[in-house]
C-alpha positions in Angstrom: -9.0 -16.6 21.5 -11.4 -19.4 20.9 -9.7 -22.8 19.6 -11.0 -22.2 16.0 -8.9 -19.0 15.9 -5.8 -20.6 17.6 -6.0 -23.2 15.0 -6.6 -21.1 12.0 -4.1 -18.7 12.9 -1.5 -21.5 13.3 -2.4 -22.9 9.9 -2.2 -19.6 8.1 1.4 -19.6 9.2 1.9 -22.4 6.5 0.3 -20.4 3.7 2.3 -18.4 1.0 1.8 -14.7 1.1 1.9 -12.0 -1.8 2.6 -8.5 -0.8 1.1 -6.7 -3.6 2.6 -3.2 -2.3 5.6 -2.5 -0.5 8.2 0.5 -0.2 11.3 -1.6 0.2 14.3 -0.4 -1.1 13.1 3.5 -0.8 16.2 5.5 -0.4 18.6 2.5 -0.5 17.2 1.0 2.6 16.1 -2.5 2.6 16.8 -3.7 6.3 17.0 -2.6 9.3 20.3 -1.6 10.8 19.8 -1.1 14.4 16.8 -1.2 17.0 16.4 2.3 16.2 15.7 1.9 12.3 12.8 -0.7 13.6 11.4 1.9 16.4 11.4 4.8 13.9 8.7 3.2 11.4 7.0 6.6 10.9 3.8 5.1 12.3 5.4 3.9 15.6 7.5 6.8 16.1 4.3 9.1 15.6 2.6 6.9 18.6 5.8 7.5 20.7 6.0 11.1 19.9 2.3 11.5 20.7 2.8 9.9 24.1 5.7 12.1 24.3 4.1 15.3 23.7 7.0 16.5 21.5 8.8 15.2 18.3 11.8 13.3 18.2 14.9 15.1 17.0 16.5 13.2 13.8 20.0 14.4 14.5 19.8 12.2 18.0 22.2 9.4 18.2 20.8 5.8 18.5 21.3 6.2 22.4 19.7 9.2 22.8 16.8 8.5 20.5 16.1 5.3 22.5 16.3 7.1 26.0 13.6 9.6 24.7 11.7 6.7 23.1 11.6 3.9 26.0 9.7 5.7 28.8 6.7 5.9 26.4 6.1 2.4 25.2 3.8 1.6 27.9 1.6 4.1 26.7 1.4 2.6 23.3 1.1 -1.0 24.2 -2.4 -1.0 23.4 -2.1 -0.1 19.5 -1.8 -2.1 16.5 1.5 -0.9 15.7 2.6 -2.0 19.0 1.5 -5.5 18.2 3.3 -5.6 15.1 6.6 -4.5 16.6 6.5 -6.9 19.3 5.8 -9.6 16.6 9.4 -8.2 14.8 11.4 -8.5 18.0 9.6 -11.8 19.2 9.9 -14.1 16.2 12.9 -12.5 14.5 15.3 -11.7 17.6 13.9 -13.8 20.3 12.4 -11.0 22.5 10.4 -12.4 25.1 9.4 -9.6 27.3 5.9 -7.9 26.9 7.7 -4.3 26.7 11.0 -2.6 25.4 12.5 -1.0 28.5 15.8 0.3 29.5 17.1 -2.9 31.0 16.5 -5.2 27.5 16.8 -2.7 24.8 20.8 -3.1 24.3 20.4 -6.9 23.9 17.7 -6.3 20.8 20.0 -4.0 19.4 22.9 -6.1 19.2 20.8 -8.9 17.7 19.1 -6.5 14.8 22.9 -5.1 14.1 24.1 -8.9 13.9 21.3 -9.5 11.5 21.8 -6.8 9.6 25.1 -8.2 8.5 23.9 -11.7 7.6 24.1 -12.4 3.9 20.9 -12.6 2.2 18.9 -11.1 5.2 16.1 -9.4 3.4 15.4 -12.9 1.6 15.8 -14.7 5.0 12.9 -12.2 6.6 10.6 -12.7 3.9 11.2 -16.4 4.1 10.4 -16.6 7.7 7.1 -14.7 7.0 6.2 -17.0 4.1 6.2 -14.0 1.8 7.0 -15.3 -1.7 6.5 -12.3 -3.9 6.4 -8.5 -3.0 6.4 -5.3 -5.1 9.0 -2.9 -5.3 9.3 0.2 -7.0 11.1 -0.4 -10.1 13.6 2.5 -9.5 14.7 1.1 -6.1 15.8 -2.6 -7.2 19.2 -3.5 -6.1 21.5 -4.8 -8.8 21.2 -8.4 -7.6 17.5 -8.4 -6.8 16.1 -11.6 -7.0 13.4 -11.6 -9.6 11.7 -14.7 -8.5 10.7 -12.8 -5.3 10.5 -9.0 -6.1 7.9 -7.5 -8.7 8.2 -4.0 -10.2 5.9 -1.3 -10.2 5.9 2.4 -11.4 4.6 5.6 -9.7 1.2 6.2 -12.0 -0.1 9.7 -10.6 1.3 11.4 -13.3 -0.6 9.1 -16.0 -4.1 8.9 -14.1 -4.5 12.5 -12.6 -1.4 14.7 -13.6 -3.1 18.0 -12.6 -4.3 17.0 -9.2 -1.1 15.4 -8.4 1.2 18.2 -9.8 2.9 15.9 -12.2 3.3 17.4 -15.7 6.9 17.4 -15.9 7.1 13.6 -17.3 5.0 15.2 -20.4 7.4 18.3 -20.9 9.8 18.2 -23.7 13.4 19.1 -23.8 12.5 22.6 -23.5 10.4 21.8 -20.3 7.1 23.0 -22.5 4.2 20.8 -22.3 2.9 19.1 -25.6 0.8 21.6 -27.8 -1.8 19.3 -28.8 -4.2 16.7 -26.9 -2.8 14.3 -29.4 0.7 14.9 -28.4 0.0 14.9 -24.7 -1.7 11.5 -24.9 0.9 10.1 -27.2 3.6 10.8 -24.5 1.6 9.6 -21.7 1.2 6.2 -23.7 4.9 6.2 -24.6 5.6 6.8 -20.7 3.4 3.4 -19.8 4.8 1.5 -22.8 8.3 2.3 -21.9 7.7 1.3 -18.2 6.1 -2.3 -19.2 8.1 -2.9 -22.1 11.8 -1.9 -21.0 11.3 -1.9 -17.3 9.3 -4.9 -16.4 6.9 -3.0 -14.7 3.5 -5.2 -13.5 1.8 -2.3 -11.9 1.0 1.3 -11.5 1.0 2.9 -7.9 -1.8 5.9 -8.1 -2.7 8.1 -5.1 -4.8 11.0 -6.3 -4.0 13.7 -3.7 -6.5 16.1 -4.6 -10.5 15.7 -4.8 -10.8 14.3 -8.2 -14.2 13.1 -9.4 -14.1 11.4 -12.7 -16.1 12.5 -15.5 -16.8 10.0 -18.2 -16.7 10.9 -22.0 -14.3 14.0 -22.3 -13.5 15.1 -25.9 -10.1 15.8 -26.8 -11.5 19.3 -28.1 -12.7 20.2 -24.5 -9.0 19.6 -23.2 -7.4 21.8 -25.8 -7.8 25.1 -24.1 -7.2 23.5 -20.5 -3.7 22.5 -22.2 -3.3 25.6 -23.5 -3.8 27.2 -20.1 -1.3 24.6 -18.3 1.5 25.7 -21.1 0.8 29.2 -19.9 1.6 28.3 -16.6 -1.8 29.0 -15.5 -3.5 26.9 -12.6 -6.6 25.1 -13.4 -9.9 25.4 -11.8 -11.2 22.6 -9.8 -14.1 21.7 -12.5 -11.3 22.2 -15.2 -8.8 20.0 -13.4 -11.4 17.2 -12.9 -12.1 17.3 -16.7 -8.6 17.3 -17.9 -7.7 14.4 -15.4 -10.6 12.3 -16.5 -9.5 12.6 -19.7 -6.1 11.5 -18.9 -7.3 8.9 -16.7 -8.9 7.2 -19.8 -5.8 7.2 -21.9 -4.0 5.8 -18.9 -6.4 2.8 -18.4 -6.3 2.0 -22.2 -2.5 1.7 -22.1 -2.6 -0.2 -18.8 -4.9 -2.5 -20.3 -2.8 -3.3 -23.3 0.1 -4.3 -21.1 -2.3 -5.9 -18.5 -0.8 -3.8 -15.8 -2.8 -3.3 -12.4 -3.9 0.0 -11.6 -3.4 0.7 -7.7 -5.7 3.2 -6.3 -5.2 4.8 -2.9 -8.2 6.6 -1.4 -8.6 8.0 2.0 -5.8 10.1 2.9 -5.4 14.0 2.9 -2.0 15.7 3.5 -2.9 19.2 5.3 0.7 20.5 5.5 3.9 20.0 3.6 5.1 17.3 6.2 3.4 14.3 5.1 4.3 12.3 7.9 2.8 14.6 10.7 -0.1 15.8 8.9 -1.2 12.7 6.8 -5.0 11.8 8.4 -7.9 9.9 7.0 -10.4 11.5 5.0 -13.2 10.2 2.6 -14.0 12.1 -0.6 -17.1 10.4 -1.9 -17.2 12.0 -5.2 -13.9 10.1 -5.7 -15.1 6.8 -5.0 -18.7 7.2 -6.8 -17.0 8.4 -9.7 -14.9 5.5 -10.3 -18.1 3.4 -10.5 -18.0 4.8 -14.3 -14.4 4.8 -14.8 -14.4 0.9 -14.0 -17.5 0.4 -16.0 -16.0 2.1 -19.2 -12.7 0.4 -18.9 -13.9 -3.2 -18.3 -10.3 -4.4 -19.8 -8.2 -2.5 -17.2 -7.6 -4.3 -13.6 -7.8 -2.2 -10.7 -6.8 -2.8 -6.9 -8.2 -0.3 -4.3 -6.6 0.5 -1.0 -8.6 2.1 1.6 -7.0 4.7 4.2 -10.3 4.6 6.4 -12.9 2.3 7.1 -16.1 4.3 6.4 -16.2 3.3 2.5 -15.6 -0.3 3.4 -19.0 -1.5 2.3 -19.3 0.9 -0.5 -15.9 -0.1 -2.0 -17.0 -3.9 -1.5 -20.0 -3.5 -3.1 -18.2 -1.7 -6.3 -15.8 -4.8 -6.5 -19.1 -7.1 -6.1 -20.6 -5.6 -9.4 -17.5 -4.7 -11.6 -15.1 -7.7 -12.1 -12.2 -5.7 -13.1 -11.9 -3.8 -9.6 -10.3 -5.7 -6.5 -10.0 -4.5 -3.0 -6.8 -5.0 -0.8 -5.6 -4.9 2.5 -5.6 -1.6 4.3 -3.6 1.7 3.8 -2.1 4.0 6.5 -4.1 4.8 9.3 -6.3 1.9 8.2 -3.7 -0.5 9.2 -5.4 -1.5 12.6 -7.1 -4.4 14.0 -10.4 -2.9 14.3 -10.4 -1.4 10.7 -8.7 -4.6 9.3 -11.5 -6.7 11.0 -14.2 -4.6 9.4 -12.6 -4.8 6.1 -12.2 -8.6 6.5 -15.6 -9.0 7.4 -17.2 -6.5 4.5 -15.1 -8.9 2.0 -15.8 -12.3 3.4 -19.8 -11.5 3.8 -20.0 -9.9 0.1 -17.2 -10.8 -2.3 -16.3 -14.3 -3.8 -12.9 -15.2 -2.2 -11.5 -15.1 -5.7 -11.5 -11.6 -6.3 -9.9 -9.7 -3.2 -6.5 -9.7 -1.5 -5.8 -9.8 2.1 -2.0 -8.5 2.4 -0.5 -5.1 1.7 2.4 -4.3 4.1 3.4 -0.5 2.8 6.8 -1.6 4.5 9.9 0.3 4.4 12.0 -2.4 5.6 11.7 -5.9 5.4 11.2 -6.1 9.3 8.0 -4.2 9.1 6.6 -6.1 6.2 7.1 -9.1 8.8 5.3 -7.0 11.6 2.3 -5.9 9.1 1.8 -9.4 8.3 1.7 -10.5 11.9 -1.4 -8.0 12.5 -2.9 -9.1 9.2 -3.0 -12.9 9.9 -4.3 -12.1 13.5 -7.1 -10.4 12.0 -7.9 -12.7 9.1 -7.9 -15.7 11.4 -10.3 -14.1 13.6 -12.7 -12.8 10.7 -12.7 -16.6 9.3 -13.0 -18.0 12.7 -16.0 -16.0 13.8 -17.7 -17.2 10.6 -16.5 -21.0 10.9 -18.0 -21.0 14.5 -21.3 -19.3 13.5 -21.7 -22.0 10.7 -21.0 -20.1 7.5 -18.6 -22.4 6.2 -16.0 -25.2 7.6 -12.5 -24.9 8.6 -11.4 -26.6 5.4 -13.1 -24.1 3.6 -11.7 -20.9 5.7 -8.1 -22.0 4.7 -8.7 -22.4 1.4 -10.3 -18.8 1.3 -7.2 -17.8 3.1 -5.0 -19.2 0.4 -7.0 -17.4 -2.3 -6.7 -14.0 -0.4 -3.0 -14.4 0.6 -1.7 -16.0 -2.3 -3.7 -17.3 -5.5 -5.6 -14.1 -6.5 -2.7 -11.6 -6.4 -0.5 -14.2 -8.2 -3.1 -14.0 -11.1 -3.5 -10.4 -11.0 -0.1 -9.4 -10.5 1.5 -12.5 -12.1 5.2 -14.0 -11.2 
């Protein structure tokens, strides 16, 4: 690491951070109860299982689980996930060794278990990271969740692309039948978004379109009416018909979101090939999805979008879209893209192409506060490298680098997502 990179990396530690997307609180889990909870983070576990050549049995007790995992840490010491894992152990639990082994894991486990019982443990971990805001699914909020830290979001797949996401139930009436007309369906969609924003304080919509949706502009309600009747009859739409229906719904979603200034978070670059998401989710780039969205962004200039990529291939294309459309941001990295190499490419494209006031650097996708911290360790490292490379090349000064970092880590998401 050059002196410039080292200095910038240290200075990034002092900047406030906004985590624009997490899964904290899912299934009631906010913090690690044991070391196994940290090791069992699905990306780390998959790497260990791949090294072991077999899946780990979820029914194992903690000691058996760790006995099966520990021999395979040397094989993953090169991965970006392991880098974040070491950051967790080092900074939160005083771990000093290069690898977790049979000789040292119990001491770390004791420290994790002690931390679990600390009062305000989640807040302390976030404070240690410098994270002042983090988005959390509204339904996962604790009764005493401090509203000065957590910002609520809602799943929005059913609003933007209900057919591709198989989420038509929210629009069914008491008898589980879909509304009879496009007008009635649209009213139900708008009402759901209105209630989320007005009654539950939701600030953003999480939208992962799992299928190969391609937006079609200017779909008329008359075109949608026979498709709605097919859905009411329990028939499956063809791919072109699904694209048509979801394009129409996405326009309604965008208008309703704009009325409440909700950010629509769009996740792209991942396909699940079987029913087991944690095993079969791999990176895929569907060009039609991204390119069709250009027409959507253009039509809905009042709606703010934040795009997350699960693969590096469309990075330049996504940055070029954000360069043209003022209502589009690009943020962090999603799933398989959360690696040093891919983050470096993302940050490079964004630094080279976009004003530093229109993109966000950090998105954790963390399921425990500890992994929110670990993901930030990797993000800071990669952002420091990208900034320092340009400082050393004479693109801008070190003071410029710190101002840019503050914008992409804090000021930009704060302006977009709010307090």
